[in-house]
N, C-alpha and C positions, 0 to 999 in steps of 0.2 A: 700337517703331520709333524713338521719340525717343532711346532709350538707344543704339541702334546708330548713329544719326546723330551723336550727341554723341561717341561713341568714335571714329568715323571722322574727325570734325572735329579732335578732339584729336590723333589719330595724324597727320593731315595737317599740323597746326601744328608738331608735333615734327619731322617730316621736313624741312619748310622751314627750321626753326630750325637744325637740324644742317647742312643744306646751306649756310646762311649762315655758320656757323662755319667750315666747311671752305673756303669761298670766300675767307675772310680770309687763310688761309695760302697763299702762292704755292707751287705745286709746283716741282720742280726743272726740269721742262720749260718752265715759264713764266719761270724766272729766266734761263736760258741762251739764247744765240742758236743757230741751226742749226749754225754753224761750230764753236761751243764744244761742242755735243753730239757732233759728229763727232770732235772732239779727244778727248773723254772715251771715246768708243767705241774709237778707235784705241789709247788708253792701256790700256783693258781687254784688247784683243786682244794688245798687246805683253806685258802681264803674263802672260796665259795662255801665250803662246809661250815666254816666259822660264821659267815654271814647268815646262812640258813638257820643255824642253831640260835643265833641271836634274834633273828626275826621271829622264830617260833616261840621265843620267850616273851615277846612283847604282848602287853595287854591291849584291849580294845581302845582304851583312852590314849595309849602311847601311839598306836597305829593312826588314830585320828589326828594326833599332833603332827605326825609325819606327812599326812595327806593334806594338811591345812595349807592351801596355796596363798592365803592372805599374808602369811609370814614369809620372811626371807629364809634362805637356807640356813644362815647363821642363827637366826632367831629360833627356827625349828630345832636345831641341834641343842641350843641352850635350854629350851623348854623340855625337850626329851631328857636331857641329862638331869634335870631337876626331878623327874619322875622315876628315874631308874632305881631299882632295888639294889641292895648290896650284892646279891648273887649276880644280877645282870652286869653290875660294874666289874665284878670279879671275872666274868666271862670276857668282857671287853679287854680288861687288863691282860688276861691270859692270852687272848688273841694277839694283842700287840707284842707281847714278850716272845711268843712262838714265832711270829713273823720276823722279829729282830734277829732271833737266833738263826733262822733259815737264811736270812740275808747275809749275816756274818759268815756262816758256813759256805755260802755260795761265793762270797767275795774272796775267801781264802783259796778257792780253786782257780781263780783268774790268774793268768800269766801277765807279765808286764806288757807284752805285745797286745793282749786283749784289752787291758786297761787303757792303753793309748788309743786303740781303735774305738773303744766306747766313749772316751773323752772327745775324740774328733766327731763322732756321730752325735753326741749330745750338743756340741757346739754348733754343728751344722743345723740340727733341728731348732736350736735356740735362734740362730740367725734367720732361718726360714720363717719362723714364727714372728720375729720382729719385722721382717720385710713385709709380711702379710698385714701386720698391724699398721705399719706405715702406709701401705697402699690403701687400706680401708679408711684410714683417717685423712688421706689426701696430703700427707706430710711432705711428699716429694713434689708437690705442685701439679700433679697430673690432673687432678680434678679441676683446678682453676684454669689450666690450659684448655681442657675439654670444654668448659663453660665459655671461655673466650672464643673458641672455634665455633661453637653453636651460635653465639651472638653474632659473630662475623658472617656466618652463613645466612642467618636470618636477615641481617642488614643487606647482604648482597641480593637476596631474593626480593626484598622490598624494593631495592633500586631497580632491578630488572622489571618488576611489575609496574613500576611508576614511569618507565620509559617507553610509552607506546608510540 
């Protein structure tokens, strides 16, 4: 019974500790005002509409280029850009310009406190991404240590089996 209580208490402490860590990082909803969140939503909708309008203007050959998995993403983009008409290029240019204007207008509404919070959040996400890359690549030596432990374990089991 004491063991269960101790495990429950330990689990409870861990949960509250993690909640405390999560509370230190402000979420995007807490950083922006309601007007700014509405601006972000309208930007997302505009981007979706622009993409849909561009997709509808593509010919069958251009769609086939985009679906060609034998080419890399960069190669597909280059091939598609070669086949675009002047009106399609104009649509893309207009989309980029309208998005730049919206981003500029949105940036003007940010306070210094919000800018600082966004910089911290961006740095946190960048650090987290780099840690994940390091972990996946085995940069910190964890993979090598795990391989050594496996080899040591295999060696010990072989020794135990050979000692009858």
